[in-house]
All heavy atoms as a GROMACS GRO file, in nm:
protein
  619
    1MET      N    1   6.820  19.513   6.562
    1MET     CA    2   6.840  19.642   6.629
    1MET      C    3   6.850  19.754   6.509
    1MET      O    4   6.927  19.732   6.429
    1MET     CB    5   6.966  19.642   6.716
    1MET     CG    6   7.001  19.771   6.770
    1MET     SD    7   7.163  19.777   6.864
    1MET     CE    8   7.165  19.617   6.923
    2GLU      N    9   6.776  19.851   6.536
    2GLU     CA   10   6.784  19.965   6.433
    2GLU      C   11   6.915  20.037   6.450
    2GLU      O   12   6.959  20.075   6.548
    2GLU     CB   13   6.661  20.063   6.448
    2GLU     CG   14   6.649  20.161   6.348
    2GLU     CD   15   6.525  20.241   6.373
    2GLU    OE1   16   6.421  20.189   6.412
    2GLU    OE2   17   6.534  20.365   6.352
    3GLN      N   18   6.983  20.059   6.328
    3GLN     CA   19   7.114  20.121   6.341
    3GLN      C   20   7.120  20.254   6.405
    3GLN      O   21   7.213  20.289   6.471
    3GLN     CB   22   7.160  20.130   6.178
    3GLN     CG   23   7.313  20.185   6.180
    3GLN     CD   24   7.371  20.182   6.048
    3GLN    OE1   25   7.310  20.131   5.948
    3GLN    NE2   26   7.490  20.256   6.031
    4ALA      N   27   7.024  20.336   6.386
    4ALA     CA   28   7.024  20.465   6.437
    4ALA      C   29   7.031  20.464   6.593
    4ALA      O   30   7.084  20.548   6.658
    4ALA     CB   31   6.899  20.545   6.382
    5ASN      N   32   6.955  20.356   6.647
    5ASN     CA   33   6.960  20.352   6.792
    5ASN      C   34   7.095  20.320   6.850
    5ASN      O   35   7.142  20.386   6.941
    5ASN     CB   36   6.855  20.242   6.831
    5ASN     CG   37   6.724  20.290   6.812
    5ASN    OD1   38   6.683  20.410   6.801
    5ASN    ND2   39   6.630  20.194   6.805
    6TRP      N   40   7.160  20.218   6.801
    6TRP     CA   41   7.290  20.174   6.850
    6TRP      C   42   7.397  20.268   6.821
    6TRP      O   43   7.490  20.304   6.904
    6TRP     CB   44   7.316  20.044   6.833
    6TRP     CG   45   7.372  20.004   6.697
    6TRP    CD1   46   7.298  19.964   6.592
    6TRP    CD2   47   7.510  19.997   6.644
    6TRP    NE1   48   7.377  19.940   6.481
    6TRP    CE2   49   7.508  19.958   6.523
    6TRP    CE3   50   7.626  20.018   6.705
    6TRP    CZ2   51   7.618  19.948   6.448
    6TRP    CZ3   52   7.755  20.008   6.629
    6TRP    CH2   53   7.747  19.969   6.500
    7THR      N   54   7.404  20.330   6.692
    7THR     CA   55   7.519  20.414   6.658
    7THR      C   56   7.502  20.558   6.730
    7THR      O   57   7.610  20.606   6.758
    7THR     CB   58   7.512  20.432   6.505
    7THR    OG1   59   7.386  20.488   6.471
    7THR    CG2   60   7.540  20.309   6.424
    8SER      N   61   7.394  20.595   6.764
    8SER     CA   62   7.379  20.716   6.835
    8SER      C   63   7.421  20.700   6.977
    8SER      O   64   7.462  20.810   7.041
    8SER     CB   65   7.229  20.777   6.843
    8SER     OG   66   7.152  20.686   6.906
    9VAL      N   67   7.437  20.589   7.036
    9VAL     CA   68   7.480  20.562   7.167
    9VAL      C   69   7.620  20.517   7.178
    9VAL      O   70   7.689  20.542   7.276
    9VAL     CB   71   7.399  20.451   7.234
    9VAL    CG1   72   7.441  20.417   7.366
    9VAL    CG2   73   7.254  20.485   7.242
   10LEU      N   74   7.676  20.471   7.066
   10LEU     CA   75   7.814  20.418   7.064
   10LEU      C   76   7.926  20.523   7.095
   10LEU      O   77   8.002  20.502   7.182
   10LEU     CB   78   7.845  20.360   6.931
   10LEU     CG   79   7.969  20.277   6.913
   10LEU    CD1   80   7.976  20.158   7.018
   10LEU    CD2   81   7.989  20.225   6.772
   11SER      N   82   7.928  20.625   7.031
   11SER     CA   83   8.028  20.731   7.048
   11SER      C   84   8.011  20.793   7.196
   11SER      O   85   8.115  20.806   7.264
   11SER     CB   86   8.013  20.849   6.951
   11SER     OG   87   8.120  20.944   6.963
   12PRO      N   88   7.896  20.839   7.244
   12PRO     CA   89   7.888  20.886   7.381
   12PRO      C   90   7.929  20.772   7.488
   12PRO      O   91   7.977  20.816   7.589
   12PRO     CB   92   7.747  20.923   7.400
   12PRO     CG   93   7.690  20.942   7.258
   12PRO     CD   94   7.767  20.850   7.167
   13LEU      N   95   7.899  20.651   7.455
   13LEU     CA   96   7.945  20.550   7.553
   13LEU      C   97   8.104  20.525   7.558
   13LEU      O   98   8.150  20.522   7.675
   13LEU     CB   99   7.882  20.418   7.503
   13LEU     CG  100   7.869  20.290   7.595
   13LEU    CD1  101   7.806  20.339   7.716
   13LEU    CD2  102   7.793  20.182   7.533
   14LEU      N  103   8.160  20.543   7.449
   14LEU     CA  104   8.298  20.540   7.445
   14LEU      C  105   8.370  20.663   7.506
   14LEU      O  106   8.471  20.651   7.572
   14LEU     CB  107   8.359  20.510   7.304
   14LEU     CG  108   8.333  20.379   7.242
   14LEU    CD1  109   8.365  20.375   7.098
   14LEU    CD2  110   8.395  20.269   7.306
   15ALA      N  111   8.307  20.766   7.486
   15ALA     CA  112   8.347  20.900   7.539
   15ALA      C  113   8.335  20.892   7.693
   15ALA      O  114   8.424  20.937   7.773
   15ALA     CB  115   8.274  21.024   7.486
   16LEU      N  116   8.228  20.833   7.744
   16LEU     CA  117   8.205  20.810   7.884
   16LEU      C  118   8.313  20.728   7.947
   16LEU      O  119   8.365  20.749   8.058
   16LEU     CB  120   8.066  20.743   7.909
   16LEU     CG  121   8.034  20.711   8.050
   16LEU    CD1  122   8.024  20.835   8.146
   16LEU    CD2  123   7.897  20.641   8.065
   17ALA      N  124   8.342  20.623   7.874
   17ALA     CA  125   8.455  20.533   7.921
   17ALA      C  126   8.586  20.603   7.949
   17ALA      O  127   8.643  20.584   8.043
   17ALA     CB  128   8.471  20.417   7.828
   18LEU      N  129   8.616  20.700   7.851
   18LEU     CA  130   8.732  20.779   7.864
   18LEU      C  131   8.723  20.862   7.985
   18LEU      O  132   8.818  20.884   8.067
   18LEU     CB  133   8.761  20.855   7.737
   18LEU     CG  134   8.818  20.787   7.615
   18LEU    CD1  135   8.802  20.878   7.492
   18LEU    CD2  136   8.946  20.725   7.643
   19GLN      N  137   8.605  20.930   8.002
   19GLN     CA  138   8.594  21.017   8.117
   19GLN      C  139   8.609  20.937   8.248
   19GLN      O  140   8.666  20.995   8.350
   19GLN     CB  141   8.458  21.089   8.111
   19GLN     CG  142   8.455  21.191   7.993
   19GLN     CD  143   8.313  21.257   7.987
   19GLN    OE1  144   8.227  21.188   7.989
   19GLN    NE2  145   8.309  21.384   7.982
   20LEU      N  146   8.544  20.814   8.249
   20LEU     CA  147   8.542  20.739   8.367
   20LEU      C  148   8.695  20.702   8.404
   20LEU      O  149   8.727  20.706   8.534
   20LEU     CB  150   8.455  20.614   8.347
   20LEU     CG  151   8.307  20.637   8.353
   20LEU    CD1  152   8.229  20.516   8.310
   20LEU    CD2  153   8.258  20.682   8.501
   21GLU      N  154   8.766  20.662   8.304
   21GLU     CA  155   8.909  20.640   8.331
   21GLU      C  156   8.987  20.753   8.390
   21GLU      O  157   9.063  20.743   8.475
   21GLU     CB  158   8.978  20.598   8.206
   21GLU     CG  159   8.948  20.448   8.171
   21GLU     CD  160   9.023  20.405   8.036
   21GLU    OE1  161   9.063  20.486   7.945
   21GLU    OE2  162   9.017  20.281   8.024
   22GLY      N  163   8.948  20.868   8.333
   22GLY     CA  164   9.020  20.993   8.387
   22GLY      C  165   8.986  21.014   8.531
   22GLY      O  166   9.064  21.081   8.605
   23GLU      N  167   8.872  20.968   8.567
   23GLU     CA  168   8.834  20.983   8.724
   23GLU      C  169   8.881  20.867   8.803
   23GLU      O  170   8.843  20.863   8.919
   23GLU     CB  171   8.682  20.997   8.726
   23GLU     CG  172   8.626  21.130   8.662
   23GLU     CD  173   8.681  21.246   8.739
   23GLU    OE1  174   8.691  21.257   8.856
   23GLU    OE2  175   8.708  21.340   8.663
   24GLY      N  176   8.947  20.775   8.736
   24GLY     CA  177   8.996  20.646   8.818
   24GLY      C  178   8.880  20.546   8.827
   24GLY      O  179   8.896  20.446   8.907
   25GLN      N  180   8.773  20.555   8.760
   25GLN     CA  181   8.672  20.465   8.769
   25GLN      C  182   8.675  20.351   8.663
   25GLN      O  183   8.616  20.335   8.565
   25GLN     CB  184   8.521  20.531   8.743
   25GLN     CG  185   8.499  20.626   8.862
   25GLN     CD  186   8.474  20.560   8.986
   25GLN    OE1  187   8.422  20.447   9.006
   25GLN    NE2  188   8.525  20.633   9.102
   26TYR      N  189   8.790  20.266   8.672
   26TYR     CA  190   8.821  20.174   8.575
   26TYR      C  191   8.727  20.069   8.552
   26TYR      O  192   8.712  20.029   8.436
   26TYR     CB  193   8.962  20.116   8.606
   26TYR     CG  194   9.080  20.216   8.616
   26TYR    CD1  195   9.126  20.258   8.745
   26TYR    CD2  196   9.107  20.289   8.498
   26TYR    CE1  197   9.220  20.356   8.754
   26TYR    CE2  198   9.203  20.389   8.508
   26TYR     CZ  199   9.258  20.420   8.632
   26TYR     OH  200   9.354  20.524   8.643
   27ASN      N  201   8.658  20.012   8.652
   27ASN     CA  202   8.563  19.920   8.632
   27ASN      C  203   8.431  19.962   8.554
   27ASN      O  204   8.381  19.899   8.470
   27ASN     CB  205   8.532  19.858   8.764
   27ASN     CG  206   8.627  19.764   8.835
   27ASN    OD1  207   8.711  19.710   8.750
   27ASN    ND2  208   8.625  19.751   8.958
   28LEU      N  209   8.390  20.084   8.590
   28LEU     CA  210   8.281  20.143   8.520
   28LEU      C  211   8.320  20.172   8.375
   28LEU      O  212   8.243  20.154   8.287
   28LEU     CB  213   8.234  20.269   8.583
   28LEU     CG  214   8.162  20.252   8.709
   28LEU    CD1  215   8.119  20.389   8.770
   28LEU    CD2  216   8.019  20.176   8.683
   29ALA      N  217   8.453  20.202   8.346
   29ALA     CA  218   8.488  20.236   8.211
   29ALA      C  219   8.500  20.099   8.137
   29ALA      O  220   8.456  20.090   8.024
   29ALA     CB  221   8.634  20.289   8.216
   30LYS      N  222   8.536  19.991   8.199
   30LYS     CA  223   8.540  19.862   8.139
   30LYS      C  224   8.392  19.816   8.094
   30LYS      O  225   8.372  19.765   7.989
   30LYS     CB  226   8.605  19.754   8.222
   30LYS     CG  227   8.748  19.767   8.239
   30LYS     CD  228   8.788  19.660   8.344
   30LYS     CE  229   8.941  19.673   8.380
   30LYS     NZ  230   8.982  19.578   8.478
   31LEU      N  231   8.299  19.850   8.192
   31LEU     CA  232   8.162  19.817   8.165
   31LEU      C  233   8.117  19.894   8.041
   31LEU      O  234   8.036  19.843   7.958
   31LEU     CB  235   8.074  19.847   8.286
   31LEU     CG  236   7.929  19.812   8.276
   31LEU    CD1  237   7.907  19.661   8.249
   31LEU    CD2  238   7.861  19.851   8.409
   32ALA      N  239   8.133  20.027   8.037
   32ALA     CA  240   8.094  20.109   7.924
   32ALA      C  241   8.163  20.039   7.797
   32ALA      O  242   8.089  20.039   7.683
   32ALA     CB  243   8.145  20.253   7.948
   33ARG      N  244   8.288  20.017   7.788
   33ARG     CA  245   8.351  19.964   7.672
   33ARG      C  246   8.283  19.828   7.633
   33ARG      O  247   8.279  19.805   7.513
   33ARG     CB  248   8.496  19.944   7.696
   33ARG     CG  249   8.570  20.078   7.674
   33ARG     CD  250   8.717  20.061   7.655
   33ARG     NE  251   8.783  20.178   7.616
   33ARG     CZ  252   8.806  20.281   7.704
   33ARG    NH1  253   8.786  20.263   7.824
   33ARG    NH2  254   8.870  20.391   7.660
   34ALA      N  255   8.263  19.746   7.725
   34ALA     CA  256   8.209  19.610   7.701
   34ALA      C  257   8.067  19.621   7.634
   34ALA      O  258   8.044  19.558   7.554
   34ALA     CB  259   8.202  19.525   7.835
   35THR      N  260   7.991  19.723   7.693
   35THR     CA  261   7.866  19.757   7.637
   35THR      C  262   7.869  19.791   7.494
   35THR      O  263   7.792  19.751   7.406
   35THR     CB  264   7.792  19.858   7.715
   35THR    OG1  265   7.775  19.801   7.850
   35THR    CG2  266   7.649  19.877   7.671
   36ALA      N  267   7.961  19.893   7.460
   36ALA     CA  268   7.987  19.935   7.331
   36ALA      C  269   8.019  19.824   7.235
   36ALA      O  270   7.970  19.808   7.118
   36ALA     CB  271   8.092  20.036   7.325
   37ASP      N  272   8.106  19.737   7.280
   37ASP     CA  273   8.152  19.622   7.199
   37ASP      C  274   8.027  19.522   7.169
   37ASP      O  275   8.012  19.481   7.062
   37ASP     CB  276   8.265  19.555   7.270
   37ASP     CG  277   8.319  19.426   7.202
   37ASP    OD1  278   8.371  19.451   7.088
   37ASP    OD2  279   8.312  19.318   7.249
   38ALA      N  280   7.956  19.496   7.276
   38ALA     CA  281   7.843  19.413   7.263
   38ALA      C  282   7.734  19.474   7.164
   38ALA      O  283   7.685  19.396   7.081
   38ALA     CB  284   7.773  19.392   7.397
   39LEU      N  285   7.729  19.594   7.175
   39LEU     CA  286   7.625  19.663   7.068
   39LEU      C  287   7.679  19.641   6.925
   39LEU      O  288   7.605  19.609   6.837
   39LEU     CB  289   7.613  19.810   7.094
   39LEU     CG  290   7.528  19.853   7.231
   39LEU    CD1  291   7.532  19.996   7.244
   39LEU    CD2  292   7.383  19.807   7.210
   40GLY      N  293   7.804  19.674   6.909
   40GLY     CA  294   7.863  19.649   6.774
   40GLY      C  295   7.861  19.515   6.718
   40GLY      O  296   7.830  19.479   6.611
   41ARG      N  297   7.890  19.410   6.810
   41ARG     CA  298   7.887  19.268   6.780
   41ARG      C  299   7.750  19.230   6.750
   41ARG      O  300   7.726  19.150   6.653
   41ARG     CB  301   7.945  19.188   6.883
   41ARG     CG  302   8.102  19.208   6.893
   41ARG     CD  303   8.163  19.127   7.018
   41ARG     NE  304   8.300  19.149   7.034
   41ARG     CZ  305   8.385  19.075   6.976
   41ARG    NH1  306   8.363  18.977   6.897
   41ARG    NH2  307   8.519  19.103   6.990
   42ARG      N  308   7.654  19.279   6.824
   42ARG     CA  309   7.507  19.243   6.801
   42ARG      C  310   7.459  19.283   6.660
   42ARG      O  311   7.408  19.214   6.582
   42ARG     CB  312   7.418  19.292   6.898
   42ARG     CG  313   7.286  19.241   6.876
   42ARG     CD  314   7.180  19.301   6.969
   42ARG     NE  315   7.213  19.312   7.106
   42ARG     CZ  316   7.139  19.384   7.197
   42ARG    NH1  317   7.024  19.439   7.162
   42ARG    NH2  318   7.174  19.386   7.323
   43ALA      N  319   7.501  19.408   6.625
   43ALA     CA  320   7.462  19.466   6.490
   43ALA      C  321   7.529  19.388   6.392
   43ALA      O  322   7.478  19.357   6.282
   43ALA     CB  323   7.501  19.612   6.493
   44ALA      N  324   7.665  19.358   6.400
   44ALA     CA  325   7.740  19.274   6.298
   44ALA      C  326   7.673  19.150   6.283
   44ALA      O  327   7.659  19.089   6.166
   44ALA     CB  328   7.880  19.282   6.347
   45TYR      N  329   7.644  19.077   6.388
   45TYR     CA  330   7.583  18.937   6.376
   45TYR      C  331   7.454  18.951   6.306
   45TYR      O  332   7.430  18.866   6.221
   45TYR     CB  333   7.559  18.885   6.518
   45TYR     CG  334   7.502  18.746   6.516
   45TYR    CD1  335   7.568  18.629   6.470
   45TYR    CD2  336   7.370  18.727   6.544
   45TYR    CE1  337   7.510  18.505   6.470
   45TYR    CE2  338   7.297  18.606   6.534
   45TYR     CZ  339   7.382  18.499   6.501
   45TYR     OH  340   7.317  18.372   6.498
   46GLN      N  341   7.377  19.042   6.338
   46GLN     CA  342   7.247  19.054   6.265
   46GLN      C  343   7.251  19.079   6.126
   46GLN      O  344   7.181  19.029   6.037
   46GLN     CB  345   7.156  19.167   6.324
   46GLN     CG  346   7.103  19.126   6.468
   46GLN     CD  347   7.031  19.245   6.541
   46GLN    OE1  348   7.036  19.356   6.501
   46GLN    NE2  349   6.964  19.219   6.649
   47ARG      N  350   7.360  19.161   6.086
   47ARG     CA  351   7.394  19.187   5.950
   47ARG      C  352   7.431  19.058   5.877
   47ARG      O  353   7.397  19.018   5.777
   47ARG     CB  354   7.489  19.299   5.928
   47ARG     CG  355   7.522  19.320   5.788
   47ARG     CD  356   7.616  19.438   5.769
   47ARG     NE  357   7.620  19.449   5.633
   47ARG     CZ  358   7.736  19.506   5.580
   47ARG    NH1  359   7.826  19.557   5.656
   47ARG    NH2  360   7.754  19.522   5.441
   48ILE      N  361   7.519  18.980   5.938
   48ILE     CA  362   7.572  18.865   5.884
   48ILE      C  363   7.468  18.760   5.862
   48ILE      O  364   7.448  18.688   5.759
   48ILE     CB  365   7.698  18.801   5.971
   48ILE    CG1  366   7.817  18.886   5.941
   48ILE    CG2  367   7.730  18.656   5.920
   48ILE    CD1  368   7.926  18.854   6.044
   49SER      N  369   7.370  18.755   5.963
   49SER     CA  370   7.265  18.659   5.965
   49SER      C  371   7.169  18.701   5.850
   49SER      O  372   7.100  18.621   5.783
   49SER     CB  373   7.187  18.647   6.089
   49SER     OG  374   7.279  18.606   6.190
   50ALA      N  375   7.150  18.826   5.824
   50ALA     CA  376   7.055  18.864   5.717
   50ALA      C  377   7.113  18.871   5.575
   50ALA      O  378   7.034  18.854   5.484
   50ALA     CB  379   7.005  19.013   5.758
   51GLU      N  380   7.234  18.882   5.564
   51GLU     CA  381   7.291  18.889   5.437
   51GLU      C  382   7.414  18.788   5.425
   51GLU      O  383   7.489  18.762   5.504
   51GLU     CB  384   7.362  19.031   5.415
   51GLU     CG  385   7.266  19.147   5.424
   51GLU     CD  386   7.346  19.277   5.420
   51GLU    OE1  387   7.461  19.273   5.380
   51GLU    OE2  388   7.284  19.383   5.460
   52ARG      N  389   7.415  18.738   5.299
   52ARG     CA  390   7.537  18.654   5.267
   52ARG      C  391   7.600  18.737   5.148
   52ARG      O  392   7.531  18.763   5.042
   52ARG     CB  393   7.490  18.521   5.206
   52ARG     CG  394   7.427  18.429   5.315
   52ARG     CD  395   7.532  18.385   5.410
   52ARG     NE  396   7.475  18.324   5.527
   52ARG     CZ  397   7.519  18.313   5.644
   52ARG    NH1  398   7.630  18.379   5.675
   52ARG    NH2  399   7.463  18.240   5.741
   53TYR      N  400   7.725  18.757   5.171
   53TYR     CA  401   7.791  18.856   5.062
   53TYR      C  402   7.926  18.809   5.041
   53TYR      O  403   7.983  18.727   5.100
   53TYR     CB  404   7.790  18.988   5.121
   53TYR     CG  405   7.849  19.005   5.256
   53TYR    CD1  406   7.983  19.013   5.278
   53TYR    CD2  407   7.763  19.014   5.370
   53TYR    CE1  408   8.038  19.030   5.405
   53TYR    CE2  409   7.808  19.020   5.492
   53TYR     CZ  410   7.958  19.030   5.519
   53TYR     OH  411   8.008  19.042   5.636
   54ASP      N  412   7.980  18.853   4.924
   54ASP     CA  413   8.110  18.816   4.872
   54ASP      C  414   8.203  18.889   4.967
   54ASP      O  415   8.209  19.014   4.987
   54ASP     CB  416   8.133  18.872   4.735
   54ASP     CG  417   8.273  18.849   4.678
   54ASP    OD1  418   8.326  18.750   4.725
   54ASP    OD2  419   8.308  18.923   4.591
   55LEU      N  420   8.299  18.808   5.030
   55LEU     CA  421   8.396  18.861   5.132
   55LEU      C  422   8.487  18.962   5.064
   55LEU      O  423   8.519  19.066   5.138
   55LEU     CB  424   8.470  18.741   5.192
   55LEU     CG  425   8.550  18.776   5.312
   55LEU    CD1  426   8.469  18.822   5.427
   55LEU    CD2  427   8.613  18.640   5.362
   56VAL      N  428   8.538  18.936   4.958
   56VAL     CA  429   8.634  19.037   4.879
   56VAL      C  430   8.558  19.165   4.863
   56VAL      O  431   8.616  19.272   4.881
   56VAL     CB  432   8.691  18.978   4.745
   56VAL    CG1  433   8.773  19.083   4.686
   56VAL    CG2  434   8.770  18.850   4.781
   57ALA      N  435   8.438  19.151   4.812
   57ALA     CA  436   8.358  19.289   4.783
   57ALA      C  437   8.348  19.362   4.918
   57ALA      O  438   8.338  19.488   4.911
   57ALA     CB  439   8.230  19.251   4.714
   58GLU      N  440   8.319  19.287   5.019
   58GLU     CA  441   8.293  19.357   5.153
   58GLU      C  442   8.414  19.414   5.210
   58GLU      O  443   8.414  19.530   5.259
   58GLU     CB  444   8.238  19.246   5.256
   58GLU     CG  445   8.194  19.305   5.377
   58GLU     CD  446   8.093  19.404   5.387
   58GLU    OE1  447   8.021  19.419   5.283
   58GLU    OE2  448   8.060  19.474   5.486
   59ILE      N  449   8.541  19.355   5.190
   59ILE     CA  450   8.668  19.410   5.227
   59ILE      C  451   8.690  19.550   5.165
   59ILE      O  452   8.737  19.643   5.204
   59ILE     CB  453   8.782  19.312   5.219
   59ILE    CG1  454   8.763  19.203   5.317
   59ILE    CG2  455   8.917  19.385   5.223
   59ILE    CD1  456   8.864  19.081   5.295
   60GLU      N  457   8.658  19.547   5.018
   60GLU     CA  458   8.677  19.661   4.941
   60GLU      C  459   8.574  19.771   4.990
   60GLU      O  460   8.625  19.885   4.997
   60GLU     CB  461   8.659  19.629   4.794
   60GLU     CG  462   8.758  19.530   4.729
   60GLU     CD  463   8.724  19.486   4.593
   60GLU    OE1  464   8.612  19.498   4.543
   60GLU    OE2  465   8.822  19.421   4.530
   61ARG      N  466   8.456  19.735   5.020
   61ARG     CA  467   8.365  19.842   5.054
   61ARG      C  468   8.406  19.900   5.195
   61ARG      O  469   8.410  20.029   5.211
   61ARG     CB  470   8.219  19.776   5.069
   61ARG     CG  471   8.110  19.870   5.106
   61ARG     CD  472   7.982  19.810   5.131
   61ARG     NE  473   7.976  19.748   5.267
   61ARG     CZ  474   7.975  19.817   5.388
   61ARG    NH1  475   7.970  19.941   5.385
   61ARG    NH2  476   7.971  19.750   5.496
   62ILE      N  477   8.449  19.816   5.282
   62ILE     CA  478   8.498  19.864   5.416
   62ILE      C  479   8.624  19.960   5.405
   62ILE      O  480   8.629  20.066   5.465
   62ILE     CB  481   8.526  19.747   5.513
   62ILE    CG1  482   8.391  19.680   5.552
   62ILE    CG2  483   8.597  19.791   5.629
   62ILE    CD1  484   8.296  19.775   5.623
   63THR      N  485   8.722  19.909   5.320
   63THR     CA  486   8.839  19.988   5.286
   63THR      C  487   8.806  20.121   5.239
   63THR      O  488   8.862  20.226   5.279
   63THR     CB  489   8.934  19.898   5.205
   63THR    OG1  490   8.963  19.786   5.257
   63THR    CG2  491   9.066  19.982   5.177
   64GLU      N  492   8.711  20.130   5.138
   64GLU     CA  493   8.670  20.264   5.089
   64GLU      C  494   8.602  20.336   5.198
   64GLU      O  495   8.642  20.463   5.205
   64GLU     CB  496   8.575  20.236   4.969
   64GLU     CG  497   8.649  20.181   4.855
   64GLU     CD  498   8.538  20.140   4.742
   64GLU    OE1  499   8.429  20.174   4.756
   64GLU    OE2  500   8.593  20.078   4.641
   65ALA      N  501   8.519  20.294   5.280
   65ALA     CA  502   8.468  20.362   5.382
   65ALA      C  503   8.561  20.420   5.486
   65ALA      O  504   8.559  20.533   5.527
   65ALA     CB  505   8.350  20.282   5.455
   66LEU      N  506   8.661  20.336   5.530
   66LEU     CA  507   8.767  20.378   5.615
   66LEU      C  508   8.847  20.487   5.546
   66LEU      O  509   8.889  20.583   5.611
   66LEU     CB  510   8.854  20.257   5.645
   66LEU     CG  511   8.781  20.144   5.737
   66LEU    CD1  512   8.874  20.034   5.755
   66LEU    CD2  513   8.742  20.204   5.870
   67ALA      N  514   8.876  20.479   5.417
   67ALA     CA  515   8.959  20.584   5.357
   67ALA      C  516   8.880  20.719   5.357
   67ALA      O  517   8.947  20.822   5.382
   67ALA     CB  518   8.979  20.553   5.200
   68ARG      N  519   8.746  20.714   5.352
   68ARG     CA  520   8.672  20.843   5.368
   68ARG      C  521   8.688  20.905   5.510
   68ARG      O  522   8.670  21.023   5.529
   68ARG     CB  523   8.529  20.826   5.330
   68ARG     CG  524   8.509  20.797   5.167
   68ARG     CD  525   8.356  20.809   5.136
   68ARG     NE  526   8.277  20.703   5.194
   68ARG     CZ  527   8.261  20.567   5.147
   68ARG    NH1  528   8.324  20.538   5.035
   68ARG    NH2  529   8.181  20.478   5.216
   69LEU      N  530   8.718  20.815   5.603
   69LEU     CA  531   8.739  20.862   5.739
   69LEU      C  532   8.880  20.918   5.760
   69LEU      O  533   8.913  20.959   5.865
   69LEU     CB  534   8.700  20.751   5.841
   69LEU     CG  535   8.557  20.714   5.846
   69LEU    CD1  536   8.537  20.597   5.932
   69LEU    CD2  537   8.473  20.826   5.885
   70GLU      N  538   8.957  20.926   5.647
   70GLU     CA  539   9.098  20.959   5.652
   70GLU      C  540   9.182  20.878   5.768
   70GLU      O  541   9.249  20.938   5.838
   70GLU     CB  542   9.099  21.099   5.672
   70GLU     CG  543   9.036  21.180   5.568
   70GLU     CD  544   9.033  21.328   5.580
   70GLU    OE1  545   9.094  21.384   5.681
   70GLU    OE2  546   8.978  21.396   5.494
   71LEU      N  547   9.173  20.756   5.774
   71LEU     CA  548   9.242  20.677   5.849
   71LEU      C  549   9.384  20.657   5.811
   71LEU      O  550   9.412  20.678   5.699
   71LEU     CB  551   9.170  20.544   5.898
   71LEU     CG  552   9.043  20.546   5.970
   71LEU    CD1  553   8.976  20.417   5.992
   71LEU    CD2  554   9.054  20.626   6.095
   72ASP      N  555   9.474  20.597   5.891
   72ASP     CA  556   9.608  20.574   5.853
   72ASP      C  557   9.616  20.491   5.721
   72ASP      O  558   9.561  20.392   5.716
   72ASP     CB  559   9.689  20.514   5.966
   72ASP     CG  560   9.828  20.508   5.945
   72ASP    OD1  561   9.898  20.595   5.961
   72ASP    OD2  562   9.873  20.381   5.905
   73GLU      N  563   9.700  20.540   5.632
   73GLU     CA  564   9.722  20.469   5.516
   73GLU      C  565   9.760  20.314   5.530
   73GLU      O  566   9.731  20.226   5.458
   73GLU     CB  567   9.818  20.536   5.412
   73GLU     CG  568   9.835  20.489   5.281
   73GLU     CD  569   9.710  20.506   5.206
   73GLU    OE1  570   9.633  20.600   5.221
   73GLU    OE2  571   9.704  20.429   5.097
   74ASP      N  572   9.855  20.305   5.626
   74ASP     CA  573   9.903  20.158   5.659
   74ASP      C  574   9.782  20.069   5.695
   74ASP      O  575   9.777  19.946   5.655
   74ASP     CB  576  10.005  20.165   5.763
   74ASP     CG  577  10.138  20.227   5.727
   74ASP    OD1  578  10.158  20.229   5.608
   74ASP    OD2  579  10.204  20.270   5.813
   75LEU      N  580   9.686  20.113   5.762
   75LEU     CA  581   9.564  20.041   5.797
   75LEU      C  582   9.483  19.993   5.667
   75LEU      O  583   9.466  19.884   5.647
   75LEU     CB  584   9.475  20.105   5.902
   75LEU     CG  585   9.342  20.043   5.926
   75LEU    CD1  586   9.380  19.906   5.994
   75LEU    CD2  587   9.258  20.129   6.003
   76LEU      N  588   9.476  20.098   5.572
   76LEU     CA  589   9.410  20.075   5.456
   76LEU      C  590   9.464  19.967   5.363
   76LEU      O  591   9.420  19.886   5.309
   76LEU     CB  592   9.380  20.201   5.387
   76LEU     CG  593   9.308  20.311   5.451
   76LEU    CD1  594   9.300  20.442   5.372
   76LEU    CD2  595   9.160  20.264   5.495
   77ILE      N  596   9.610  19.986   5.362
   77ILE     CA  597   9.691  19.886   5.291
   77ILE      C  598   9.673  19.746   5.346
   77ILE      O  599   9.666  19.658   5.265
   77ILE     CB  600   9.832  19.924   5.284
   77ILE    CG1  601   9.852  20.056   5.198
   77ILE    CG2  602   9.926  19.819   5.231
   77ILE    CD1  603   9.983  20.127   5.210
   78ALA      N  604   9.673  19.736   5.477
   78ALA     CA  605   9.660  19.605   5.532
   78ALA      C  606   9.527  19.543   5.496
   78ALA      O  607   9.521  19.411   5.476
   78ALA     CB  608   9.666  19.623   5.687
   79PHE      N  609   9.423  19.614   5.491
   79PHE     CA  610   9.295  19.560   5.441
   79PHE      C  611   9.292  19.520   5.295
   79PHE      O  612   9.247  19.427   5.250
   79PHE     CB  613   9.176  19.658   5.475
   79PHE     CG  614   9.112  19.647   5.605
   79PHE    CD1  615   9.132  19.739   5.700
   79PHE    CD2  616   9.034  19.534   5.639
   79PHE    CE1  617   9.071  19.724   5.820
   79PHE    CE2  618   8.969  19.521   5.753
   79PHE     CZ  619   8.995  19.618   5.856
   0.00000   0.00000   0.00000
């Protein structure tokens, strides 16, 4: 799956889930979230299948990327 395709759908799909919950449409919201999760997992599986990488280096790379998103410092420390 091409990254641009699934990443361009992920955020709107999660936003839709929030809107659906606000309208009391909990089952549709669950479906939207499950779809977003499935897209992310599929992309992750394809990446793992295509690449074998050093786990420590990958954790460091992800931590740096999360830091650029200005996430909570405790989360970054945990990684």
